[in-house]
C-alpha positions in Angstrom: 35.3 9.1 19.3 32.4 11.4 18.7 32.1 13.9 16.2 29.7 17.1 16.5 27.7 17.8 13.1 25.7 20.8 11.9 22.1 20.5 11.5 22.5 20.5 7.7 25.3 17.6 8.0 22.5 15.8 10.1 19.9 16.2 7.5 22.2 15.0 4.7 22.8 11.8 6.9 19.2 11.4 7.4 18.4 11.5 3.5 21.3 9.2 2.8 20.1 6.5 5.3 16.5 6.7 4.4 15.4 3.4 2.9 18.9 2.0 3.1 19.0 -1.9 4.4 21.2 -2.1 7.6 20.9 -4.1 10.6 22.2 -1.6 13.4 21.7 2.2 13.8 23.4 4.1 16.7 22.7 7.8 17.2 24.1 8.9 20.5 24.0 12.6 21.3 26.3 14.3 23.6 23.9 15.8 26.3 25.8 18.3 28.1 22.8 18.9 30.4 21.9 22.3 28.8 18.6 21.2 27.3 19.6 22.0 24.0 18.9 19.5 21.4 21.9 18.5 19.5 22.5 16.1 16.7 19.8 14.4 14.7 16.2 14.7 16.2 14.5 11.7 17.3 11.8 12.4 14.7 14.5 11.9 11.9 16.0 9.0 13.8 12.4 7.2 13.9 11.9 8.1 10.2 15.3 6.3 9.3 14.2 3.2 11.6 10.6 3.2 9.7 12.3 3.3 6.5 14.4 0.1 7.1 12.7 -3.2 7.4 16.0 -5.0 8.1 17.1 -3.1 11.3 17.5 -5.4 14.2 19.7 -3.3 16.6 19.0 0.3 17.7 20.7 2.5 19.9 19.8 6.2 20.6 21.1 6.9 24.0 21.2 10.4 25.1 18.4 11.6 22.7 15.5 13.6 24.3 12.4 11.3 23.7 9.1 13.1 24.4 5.6 11.6 24.8 4.8 12.7 21.1 7.4 9.8 20.2 6.3 6.9 22.4 3.6 5.5 19.9 5.8 6.1 16.9 8.7 4.4 18.6 6.6 1.4 20.0 5.1 0.8 16.5 8.9 0.8 15.0 10.0 -1.6 17.6 7.2 -3.9 16.8 7.0 -3.7 12.9 10.7 -4.2 12.7 11.3 -7.1 15.1 14.1 -5.5 16.9 16.0 -7.6 19.0 18.2 -4.9 20.8 17.0 -1.4 21.9 19.0 0.9 24.2 17.3 4.3 25.1 19.8 5.0 28.0 19.5 8.5 29.4 16.5 9.6 26.9 13.5 10.0 29.1 12.0 12.5 31.4 10.4 11.5 34.6 7.1 9.6 34.1 8.0 9.1 30.3 10.2 6.1 31.3 7.1 4.2 32.9 5.1 5.1 29.9 7.4 3.9 27.2 8.3 0.8 29.1 4.4 0.1 29.5 4.0 0.4 25.7 6.9 -1.8 24.8 5.9 -4.6 27.2 2.3 -4.7 26.0 3.6 -5.3 22.3 2.3 -8.6 21.2 4.9 -11.0 20.0 7.8 -8.8 21.2 11.2 -10.0 19.9 13.7 -8.0 21.9 16.3 -9.9 23.5 18.0 -7.1 25.0 16.4 -3.7 26.4 18.4 -1.2 27.9 16.7 1.7 29.6 19.5 3.0 31.9 18.8 6.4 33.8 15.3 6.8 32.6 13.5 7.3 36.0 11.6 3.8 35.8 9.6 3.5 38.8 8.0 0.6 40.9 4.4 1.5 39.3 5.4 -1.0 36.4 6.7 -3.5 38.6 3.8 -5.9 38.2 3.6 -5.5 34.4 7.5 -6.0 34.3 7.1 -9.3 36.2 4.4 -10.7 34.2 6.2 -9.9 31.2 9.6 -11.4 32.0 7.7 -14.5 33.4 6.1 -15.0 29.9 8.8 -13.6 27.5 11.6 -16.1 27.1 13.2 -14.0 24.2 14.2 -11.1 26.5 17.7 -12.2 27.9 18.9 -8.9 29.0 17.2 -6.2 30.8 19.0 -3.1 32.2 17.0 -0.5 34.2 19.8 0.8 36.6 
């Protein structure tokens, strides 16, 4: 069941979670397709992730991730040794290839599961993806549908 909260409530949740040690974070917005941001901002979610060194699983489906977030998100994935990342329904055309390229070029990537459903991933990253899968035995599940 999903609960819709006000912006102020989301800010209070962000402040409460900053610096708290937990292993899984799930913030999935109900994107009605109207282009209006809902729920917690991607910047706030990434701030929570950056403040938690124990985080291992991150699901932020249906949040509007833009080009401005790619470097910060990839850095958080690398610095926190995430083992599961779900970015379903998050990316505009073109951004899916960019973020996938950023993630796949992280040295010593620990991800075991990567979900990027409905993110307009194209064949342009095919060679990089094939090379990554051939040399990265830790990735056990990849979802690009």
